DRENRO-434893 format. One record per residue: residue number from 0; x, y, z of N, C-alpha, C, O in turn. Coordinates in steps of 0.001 Angstrom, whole numbers, plus 500000, padded with zeros to 6 digits. Example, Ala and Ser with C-alpha at 12.3 -4.5 7.8 and 13.67 -1.06 7.14 Angstrom:
// residues 2
VOVEX   resi       nx       ny       nz      cax      cay      caz       cx       cy       cz       ox       oy       oz
VOVEX      0   513190   494310   507800   512300   495500   507800   513200   496700   507800   514236   496681   508465
VOVEX      1   512850   497750   507080   513670   498940   507140   512900   500030   507870   513409   501138   508039
***
This chain:
// residues 220
VOVEX   resi       nx       ny       nz      cax      cay      caz       cx       cy       cz       ox       oy       oz
VOVEX      0   523858   213864   515512   525141   214386   515056   526077   213247   514680   526784   213324   513675
VOVEX      1   526083   212175   515497   526946   211050   515173   526556   210431   513835   527420   210002   513070
VOVEX      2   525238   210385   513549   524787   209789   512292   525341   210553   511107   525776   209953   510124
VOVEX      3   525328   211881   511193   525844   212697   510101   527362   212609   510039   527923   212388   508965
VOVEX      4   528020   212775   511151   529475   212902   511173   530196   211567   511075   531336   211522   510613
VOVEX      5   529567   210489   511496   530235   209189   511453   529859   208385   510217   530708   207709   509637
VOVEX      6   528586   208451   509805   528101   207572   508747   527948   208281   507411   527569   207638   506432
VOVEX      7   528224   209569   507327   528005   210332   506106   529304   211006   505674   529986   211599   506510
VOVEX      8   529668   210933   504386   530860   211636   503920   530616   213139   503860   529490   213580   503631
VOVEX      9   531654   213912   504063   531584   215366   503921   532386   215747   502677   533570   216066   502785
VOVEX     10   531761   215720   501504   532527   215894   500265   533247   217226   500154   534360   217282   499630
VOVEX     11   532627   218315   500641   533263   219617   500486   534508   219740   501344   535408   220514   501020
VOVEX     12   534571   218984   502435   535734   219036   503310   536659   217847   503093   537698   217728   503743
VOVEX     13   536274   216976   502183   537076   215789   501887   537312   214955   503143   538401   214416   503340
VOVEX     14   536280   214848   503999   536375   214050   505209   535924   212624   504919   534825   212401   504411
VOVEX     15   536759   211689   505236   536371   210280   505189   536216   209829   506630   537208   209589   507318
VOVEX     16   534980   209713   507089   534711   209548   508515   534751   208069   508888   533737   207372   508835
VOVEX     17   535930   207610   509262   536076   206201   509626   537213   206063   510623   537999   206990   510819
VOVEX     18   537292   204898   511250   538343   204685   512238   539721   204627   511587   540733   204727   512280
VOVEX     19   539777   204467   510259   541064   204448   509580   541610   205847   509352   542784   206014   509021
VOVEX     20   540755   206858   509529   541198   208248   509373   540620   209045   510531   539475   209491   510465
VOVEX     21   541397   209228   511586   540882   209804   512829   540891   211324   512849   540288   211920   513741
VOVEX     22   541552   211970   511899   541672   213427   511949   540320   214136   512024   540149   214992   512893
VOVEX     23   539344   213823   511153   538067   214535   511257   537332   214265   512555   536637   215138   513076
VOVEX     24   537489   213022   513094   536852   212698   514372   537442   213561   515484   536711   214074   516331
VOVEX     25   538770   213721   515479   539416   214556   516489   538958   216004   516368   538705   216662   517378
VOVEX     26   538852   216504   515142   538415   217884   514940   536983   218072   515430   536654   219071   516069
VOVEX     27   536152   217103   515121   534741   217168   515499   534583   217204   517019   533875   218056   517557
VOVEX     28   535244   216278   517703   535116   216222   519155   535780   217414   519829   535300   217891   520857
VOVEX     29   536869   217894   519264   537526   219074   519827   536623   220290   519727   536512   221075   520669
VOVEX     30   535974   220441   518567   535135   221618   518333   533841   221567   519133   533384   222589   519646
VOVEX     31   533242   220364   519243   531904   220278   519826   531879   219831   521281   531007   220266   522034
VOVEX     32   532800   218983   521697   532701   218421   523037   533747   218974   523989   533415   219329   525120
VOVEX     33   534998   219057   523564   536020   219585   524461   535774   221054   524771   536232   221560   525795
VOVEX     34   535055   221735   523895   534712   223137   524143   533374   223263   524881   532745   224321   524875
VOVEX     35   532954   222169   525511   531753   222158   526354   530472   222412   525571   529513   222965   526110
VOVEX     36   530450   222010   524298   529224   222148   523523   528117   221246   524050   526943   221443   523735
VOVEX     37   528501   220235   524870   527459   219383   525453   526521   220175   526352   525405   219733   526624
VOVEX     38   526961   221343   526817   526095   222184   527636   525029   222902   526809   524041   223399   527350
VOVEX     39   525240   222950   525498   524260   223580   524598   523903   222592   523494   523920   222925   522309
VOVEX     40   523580   221367   523910   523356   220269   522971   522258   220587   521967   522430   220376   520767
VOVEX     41   521129   221094   522454   520016   221393   521551   520418   222444   520517   520105   222324   519333
VOVEX     42   521116   223472   520991   521515   224542   520080   522455   224029   518997   522347   224428   517838
VOVEX     43   523380   223144   519374   524291   222572   518384   523509   221761   517352   523745   221881   516150
VOVEX     44   522583   220938   517827   521807   220099   516906   520988   220931   515923   520942   220632   514730
VOVEX     45   520341   221978   516435   519414   222723   515592   520064   223846   514791   519627   224154   513683
VOVEX     46   521099   224452   515346   521647   225645   514707   523044   225447   514120   523615   226368   513536
VOVEX     47   523595   224223   514282   524879   223905   513659   524728   222727   512702   525026   222844   511514
VOVEX     48   524266   221593   513223   524237   220377   512422   523221   220462   511279   523533   220083   510150
VOVEX     49   522020   220949   511557   521010   221036   510487   521451   221994   509382   521347   221635   508209
VOVEX     50   521943   223205   509703   522455   224073   508630   523631   223460   507873   523757   223651   506664
VOVEX     51   524509   222712   508593   525623   222047   507916   525103   221032   506911   525592   220959   505783
VOVEX     52   524110   220249   507321   523547   219241   506422   522911   219909   505209   523081   219440   504083
VOVEX     53   522182   220997   505429   521577   221726   504310   522640   222258   503357   522473   222212   502138
VOVEX     54   523736   222764   503923   524818   223319   503107   525467   222228   502254   525710   222434   501065
VOVEX     55   525747   221075   502853   526479   220038   502142   525604   219246   501182   526050   218858   500103
VOVEX     56   524338   219004   501581   523510   218077   500819   522251   218706   500231   521509   218032   499517
VOVEX     57   521994   219979   500515   520873   220670   499900   519522   220317   500461   518506   220615   499833
VOVEX     58   519469   219687   501633   518183   219321   502236   518378   219144   503732   519508   219045   504208
VOVEX     59   517274   219105   504474   517356   218826   505905   517687   217355   506130   517340   216513   505302
VOVEX     60   518355   217031   507242   518591   215616   507546   517265   214904   507807   516305   215538   508247
VOVEX     61   517196   213607   507544   515961   212868   507833   515678   212889   509328   516602   212869   510141
VOVEX     62   514398   212927   509687   514043   212981   511103   514516   211731   511830   514991   211805   512964
VOVEX     63   514385   210579   511172   514818   209311   511771   514990   208309   510648   514252   208354   509664
VOVEX     64   515943   207409   510775   516215   206471   509693   515194   205333   509680   514715   204899   510727
VOVEX     65   514873   204861   508478   513929   203754   508331   514459   202493   509013   513689   201707   509563
VOVEX     66   515776   202308   508972   516356   201106   509582   516124   201081   511087   515851   200024   511656
VOVEX     67   516231   202240   511736   516013   202318   513185   514539   202076   513513   514223   201353   514457
VOVEX     68   513649   202674   512741   512216   202461   512965   511871   200975   512878   511161   200445   513733
VOVEX     69   512375   200313   511850   512077   198898   511640   512643   198044   512771   511984   197115   513235
VOVEX     70   513850   198350   513211   514499   197510   514222   513858   197648   515601   513990   196751   516434
VOVEX     71   513165   198763   515854   512605   199018   517183   511075   198977   517214   510469   199406   518196
VOVEX     72   510450   198473   516164   508992   198585   516056   508235   197871   517182   507092   198233   517465
VOVEX     73   508829   196885   517820   508144   196181   518908   508637   196623   520281   508276   196021   521293
VOVEX     74   509469   197685   520323   510074   198114   521587   509675   199531   521976   509525   199815   523164
VOVEX     75   509499   200426   521012   509256   201840   521308   508152   202406   520427   507765   201819   519416
VOVEX     76   507664   203559   520845   506820   204411   520010   507558   205720   519784   508331   206169   520630
VOVEX     77   507307   206331   518621   507977   207567   518227   507007   208730   518308   505835   208593   517956
VOVEX     78   507490   209871   518769   506699   211092   518809   507522   212164   518091   508405   212792   518674
VOVEX     79   507209   212349   516819   507979   213238   515957   507172   214514   515761   506359   214613   514842
VOVEX     80   507405   215485   516632   506673   216747   516587   507370   217719   515627   508426   217402   515080
VOVEX     81   506786   218886   515428   507337   219823   514456   508721   220321   514852   509595   220467   513998
VOVEX     82   508926   220584   516147   510170   221206   516588   511053   220296   517435   512171   220680   517776
VOVEX     83   510587   219116   517778   511350   218230   518656   510848   216803   518486   509901   216551   517742
VOVEX     84   511485   215885   519176   511119   214473   519110   511259   213856   520500   511981   214377   521350
VOVEX     85   510567   212750   520722   510850   211935   521901   510415   210503   521649   509653   210216   520725
VOVEX     86   510909   209624   522482   510719   208182   522325   510172   207633   523631   510606   208031   524712
VOVEX     87   509218   206716   523527   508739   206016   524728   508992   204520   524552   508415   203887   523668
VOVEX     88   509856   203963   525395   510016   202511   525454   508801   201950   526180   508448   202434   527256
VOVEX     89   508169   200953   525618   506985   200365   526241   507303   199914   527665   508295   199225   527906
VOVEX     90   506450   200313   528595   506598   199881   529974   507656   200614   530766   507950   200217   531894
VOVEX     91   508245   201674   530219   509301   202387   530937   508706   203203   532080   507645   203810   531929
VOVEX     92   509388   203218   533221   508858   203895   534412   509523   205242   534679   509274   205847   535722
VOVEX     93   510359   205723   533768   510998   207032   533940   510629   207928   532763   510284   207431   531691
VOVEX     94   510699   209250   532952   510344   210158   531861   511336   210049   530701   512540   209936   530932
VOVEX     95   510847   210081   529455   511759   210150   528315   512348   211548   528195   511821   212502   528769
VOVEX     96   513435   211667   527453   514043   212976   527211   513398   213671   526014   512968   213035   525052
VOVEX     97   513348   214979   526107   513015   215784   524932   514255   215823   524045   515304   216319   524456
VOVEX     98   514130   215298   522830   515267   215144   521928   515192   216152   520783   514149   216773   520575
VOVEX     99   516276   216320   520047   516280   217295   518955   515275   216967   517859   514630   215918   517869
VOVEX    100   515163   217887   516921   514210   217750   515821   514465   216492   515008   513520   215803   514623
VOVEX    101   515730   216181   514742   516071   214942   514042   516829   214028   514981   517455   214486   515937
VOVEX    102   516773   212725   514706   517293   211732   515638   518395   210898   514994   518098   209943   514276
VOVEX    103   519659   211238   515235   520758   210384   514775   520645   208993   515392   520154   208841   516510
VOVEX    104   521098   207992   514665   520950   206616   515123   521576   206401   516503   520988   205743   517361
VOVEX    105   522773   206960   516712   523454   206703   517980   522741   207380   519147   522727   206851   520258
VOVEX    106   522154   208542   518900   521398   209208   519953   520170   208386   520322   519844   208257   521502
VOVEX    107   519483   207828   519319   518350   206942   519593   518810   205751   520421   518156   205370   521392
VOVEX    108   519940   205165   520032   520478   204013   520762   520682   204358   522229   520313   203579   523108
VOVEX    109   521265   205518   522498   521563   205890   523876   520305   206263   524653   520233   206009   525856
VOVEX    110   519323   206853   524001   518066   207155   524687   517316   205871   525024   516781   205734   526124
VOVEX    111   517274   204933   524084   516636   203637   524350   517386   202918   525477   516763   202334   526364
VOVEX    112   518711   202961   525442   519509   202343   526504   519208   202981   527848   519107   202287   528859
VOVEX    113   519064   204304   527865   518747   205030   529103   517424   204543   529695   517337   204283   530895
VOVEX    114   516406   204422   528860   515097   204019   529368   515088   202546   529786   514449   202185   530774
VOVEX    115   515796   201696   529033   515851   200274   529385   516642   200065   530674   516217   199320   531557
VOVEX    116   517792   200726   530775   518684   200478   531912   518188   201088   533209   518486   200577   534289
VOVEX    117   517431   202183   533118   517057   202895   534337   515582   202803   534693   515205   203165   535808
VOVEX    118   514733   202328   533780   513314   202325   534119   512452   201312   533411   511227   201430   533443
VOVEX    119   513047   200313   532770   512225   199369   532015   511608   198319   532923   512077   198089   534037
VOVEX    120   510554   197689   532432   509949   196589   533189   510912   195419   533311   510731   194540   534154
VOVEX    121   511942   195413   532459   512929   194345   532539   513623   194288   533880   514025   193211   534321
VOVEX    122   513773   195435   534544   514401   195458   535873   513535   194722   536890   514039   193944   537700
VOVEX    123   512230   194974   536843   511308   194288   537748   511247   192795   537434   511257   191959   538336
VOVEX    124   511185   192475   536141   511111   191072   535746   512368   190309   536174   512288   189156   536597
VOVEX    125   513518   190958   536060   514770   190321   536487   514748   190054   537982   515171   188990   538433
VOVEX    126   514251   191029   538761   514185   190860   540210   513249   189717   540599   513465   189040   541604
VOVEX    127   512209   189510   539794   511241   188443   540064   511638   187126   539403   510922   186130   539505
VOVEX    128   512791   187129   538722   513286   185948   538014   512291   185480   536953   512042   184286   536785
VOVEX    129   511733   186464   536245   510821   186183   535149   511525   186417   533813   512620   186977   533762
VOVEX    130   510890   185988   532759   511460   186148   531419   511670   187623   531110   510784   188447   531338
VOVEX    131   512841   187947   530592   513222   189345   530367   512392   189996   529268   511912   189337   528346
VOVEX    132   512238   191319   529397   511696   192140   528323   512378   193497   528375   512487   194083   529452
VOVEX    133   512848   194023   527220   512890   193342   525925   513977   192283   525906   514852   192248   526771
VOVEX    134   513903   191424   524906   514927   190395   524759   516176   191002   524129   516090   191755   523159
VOVEX    135   517331   190669   524686   518604   191129   524132   519137   190105   523140   518869   188910   523271
VOVEX    136   519902   190575   522135   520289   191969   521907   519147   192793   521327   518329   192287   520558
VOVEX    137   519103   194068   521704   518173   195028   521108   518946   195798   520041   519928   196477   520342
VOVEX    138   518499   195688   518812   519191   196353   517712   518546   197714   517442   517329   197821   517290
VOVEX    139   519382   198742   517388   518940   200096   517051   519643   200459   515751   520711   201070   515758
VOVEX    140   519030   200076   514637   519712   200212   513362   520970   199359   513378   520898   198148   513587
VOVEX    141   522125   199986   513157   523403   199267   513143   524011   199115   514539   525038   198456   514704
VOVEX    142   523377   199724   515539   523943   199707   516885   523200   198689   517759   522003   198854   517994
VOVEX    143   523874   197647   518244   523221   196675   519125   523432   197011   520598   524500   197479   520993
VOVEX    144   522408   196768   521398   522549   196767   522853   522599   195312   523271   521596   194602   523191
VOVEX    145   523764   194865   523718   523997   193435   523913   523275   192877   525132   522790   191745   525104
VOVEX    146   523201   193673   526212   522600   193210   527459   522328   194422   528341   522552   195559   527927
VOVEX    147   521848   194180   529548   521518   195277   530451   522764   196075   530836   522708   197300   530934
VOVEX    148   523875   195395   531053   525109   196086   531403   525581   197009   530291   526001   198137   530549
VOVEX    149   525512   196534   529062   525876   197362   527912   524942   198560   527817   525384   199666   527508
VOVEX    150   523660   198353   528079   522694   199458   528046   523058   200520   529079   522935   201714   528807
VOVEX    151   523504   200098   530258   523903   201053   531299   525083   201901   530847   525124   203103   531107
VOVEX    152   526041   201278   530173   527216   202000   529681   526792   203054   528657   527234   204201   528728
VOVEX    153   525938   202669   527706   525469   203617   526696   524650   204729   527346   524738   205888   526943
VOVEX    154   523856   204374   528349   523010   205372   529014   523844   206422   529727   523452   207587   529789
VOVEX    155   524991   206024   530264   525839   206957   530996   526332   208102   530115   526621   209191   530611
VOVEX    156   526428   207855   528808   526932   208890   527908   525951   210047   527763   526331   211128   527313
VOVEX    157   524689   209829   528141   523701   210915   528068   523730   211811   529305   523171   212908   529289
VOVEX    158   524373   211354   530370   524299   212087   531627   524981   213447   531558   524581   214381   532253
VOVEX    159   526016   213564   530716   526721   214838   530616   525996   215828   529712   526273   217027   529744
VOVEX    160   525071   215324   528910   524306   216201   528015   523082   216696   528761   522343   215901   529343
VOVEX    161   522864   217985   528750   521786   218568   529547   520458   218470   528794   520028   219416   528134
VOVEX    162   519820   217301   528911   518528   217070   528276   517414   217294   529291   517584   217022   530480
VOVEX    163   516286   217784   528823   515121   217961   529696   514152   216808   529483   514209   216129   528458
VOVEX    164   513269   216585   530440   512368   215437   530421   510975   215797   529923   510473   216897   530153
VOVEX    165   510367   214838   529234   508934   214869   528948   508227   214231   530147   508864   213519   530923
VOVEX    166   506913   214475   530311   506221   213864   531444   506221   212333   531335   506281   211764   530245
VOVEX    167   506151   211696   532502   506140   210241   532553   504712   209720   532580   503821   210343   533157
VOVEX    168   504507   208582   531954   503267   207820   532112   503569   206354   531829   504545   206033   531151
VOVEX    169   502736   205476   532348   502887   204054   532051   502384   203827   530638   501196   203998   530360
VOVEX    170   503282   203445   529748   502963   203459   528321   502954   202048   527738   503991   201390   527653
VOVEX    171   501774   201600   527342   501628   200274   526737   500350   200238   525893   499454   199441   526170
VOVEX    172   500256   201095   524863   498994   201234   524122   498598   199988   523335   497421   199813   523020
VOVEX    173   499551   199124   523013   499249   197934   522210   499302   196658   523047   499291   195553   522504
VOVEX    174   499360   196814   524372   499338   195697   525329   500505   194723   525132   500384   193536   525432
VOVEX    175   501601   195217   524641   502789   194382   524471   503322   193942   525831   503626   192767   526035
VOVEX    176   503433   194898   526767   503924   194582   528107   502892   193781   528880   503232   192842   529599
VOVEX    177   501634   194155   528728   500575   193452   529449   500541   191970   529084   500405   191115   529959
VOVEX    178   500664   191669   527802   500662   190267   527374   501881   189530   527927   501790   188365   528312
VOVEX    179   503011   190215   527962   504213   189582   528510   504031   189307   530001   504411   188240   530484
VOVEX    180   503452   190262   530732   503201   190068   532160   502278   188869   532390   502539   188040   533262
VOVEX    181   501213   188779   531618   500268   187676   531782   500963   186347   531488   500733   185350   532173
VOVEX    182   501814   186348   530462   502573   185140   530131   503487   184731   531290   503763   183547   531481
VOVEX    183   503955   185721   532061   504819   185463   533224   504022   185249   534504   504591   185209   535595
VOVEX    184   502694   185111   534371   501807   184906   535518   501825   186099   536478   501769   185933   537696
VOVEX    185   501904   187302   535904   501844   188529   536676   500585   189303   536321   499955   189045   535296
VOVEX    186   500226   190247   537168   499070   191092   536899   499316   191925   535659   500425   192414   535447
VOVEX    187   498284   192091   534832   498411   192830   533575   498921   194250   533827   498541   194892   534806
VOVEX    188   499761   194717   532956   500316   196074   533033   499266   197058   532539   498642   196822   531505
VOVEX    189   499060   198155   533256   498000   199106   532919   498565   200334   532207   499384   201069   532758
VOVEX    190   498117   200534   530992   498505   201708   530213   497821   202958   530762   496657   202908   531159
VOVEX    191   498541   204075   530786   497991   205349   531250   497914   206346   530102   498854   206483   529318
VOVEX    192   496790   207035   530013   496631   208102   529017   497236   209374   529581   496992   209722   530737
VOVEX    193   498027   210072   528770   498702   211276   529241   497753   212456   529305   496967   212677   528384
VOVEX    194   497822   213224   530400   497020   214444   530506   497663   215573   529718   497085   216652   529587
VOVEX    195   498877   215325   529186   499593   216365   528442   499609   216099   526938   500432   216661   526215
VOVEX    196   498700   215243   526467   498737   214862   525055   498730   216061   524112   499365   216020   523059
VOVEX    197   498021   217126   524478   497858   218265   523573   498747   219454   523934   498580   220542   523382
VOVEX    198   499682   219256   524846   500407   220407   525371   501297   221088   524331   501590   222277   524458
VOVEX    199   501731   220354   523306   502675   220927   522345   502041   221290   521004   502760   221675   520082
VOVEX    200   500732   221181   520867   500115   221318   519551   500253   222705   518942   500352   222825   517721
VOVEX    201   500262   223757   519758   500265   225108   519212   501602   225821   519409   501662   227046   519309
VOVEX    202   502673   225077   519685   503967   225735   519880   504493   226268   518556   504211   225713   517494
VOVEX    203   505264   227354   518630   505749   228009   517413   507269   228004   517313   507814   228510   516332
VOVEX    204   507969   227446   518300   509428   227396   518247   509932   226317   519185   509217   225868   520081
VOVEX    205   511180   225903   518967   511768   224894   519842   512010   225453   521233   511917   224726   522221
VOVEX    206   512321   226740   521315   512512   227351   522632   511229   227256   523456   511282   227052   524669
VOVEX    207   510082   227403   522803   508811   227289   523518   508581   225852   523988   508022   225631   525061
VOVEX    208   509011   224882   523188   508932   223483   523608   509683   223283   524918   509157   222703   525867
VOVEX    209   510928   223773   524955   511741   223600   526157   511122   224309   527351   511145   223785   528465
VOVEX    210   510572   225493   527127   509939   226230   528223   508758   225450   528781   508567   225396   529996
VOVEX    211   507969   224848   527905   506793   224099   528364   507207   222821   529083   506617   222455   530100
VOVEX    212   508220   222144   528554   508696   220930   529210   509223   221247   530601   508926   220535   531560
VOVEX    213   510001   222308   530711   510591   222675   531999   509544   223162   532994   509792   223172   534200
VOVEX    214   508374   223566   532495   507316   224035   533372   506416   222906   533880   505522   223146   534692
VOVEX    215   506647   221676   533408   505838   220549   533865   506070   220305   535353   507161   220579   535853
VOVEX    216   505076   219800   536065   505266   219516   537498   506454   218587   537718   506715   217728   536876
VOVEX    217   507176   218731   538813   508389   217941   539039   508153   216442   539163   509084   215661   538965
VOVEX    218   506944   216023   539482   506676   214597   539628   506084   213993   538383   505579   212871   538427
VOVEX    219   506131   214729   537229   505557   214218   535990   506402   213077   535439   506075   212515   534394
***
C-alpha cells in the first residue's frame, strides 16, 4: 500500500504524494489506519488497494518491484504464490509472515527487518563476536536498513498488523549461510527441506490460504 500511495501519483484525484503536500497522506492514514484497518490488513490489500490500482491504471499492481528483487538477491528468497506471497531471509530462525498477493517496497522492508531483527543468524554471530550477516546497510529498493537497531524499529511497525505465519524451517538452499559459518570457523549451517512444500498448490482463494496457514501446528 505504501508503494502505491507514497511512490505513485493518483491522477484522477490530483494527489501529489510527497512530504511537501501532506493532505493526501493524512487522508490515507485517517481512512485506513485510524479507523483500525490494520485489523483487516489482508482485506484492505486485496479488496481495496488492488481494485484502486486497476481503476486508476488499468492493470493489477506488480507483485514485486525489480529494484527490490535485485537489492535483496543475496539475502532472501521469494515465494510468489497465486493468492499470497512470503519471504524467507536466509538462516532466519523464526516463521515468515504470510503476506498479501503483491508486495509494496516498504512492506518488504519491514518484513525483512522483522526476520533480521528477531531471528537472523546475525544475532548468534553477534553474540559469538563473529563477522555479521547480513552486512549492513541492507538495501530494500529505496529503503535502507542501516543496522540491527534500525531493523528493530522497522520490525515493530508490523506488530500492530495482524499477520499470520508460514511454517518455519532452517533455510539455506544455496549454502550462503553455511559458507559464512565456515568462514567464521563455525559448524556448517544445515538447510531443512519443508514438509509443507506442496500445502498451497491446490488452493482456490486467499481465504483458503489463511485457513491452511492458521491450521499449521503451533510449533511450525
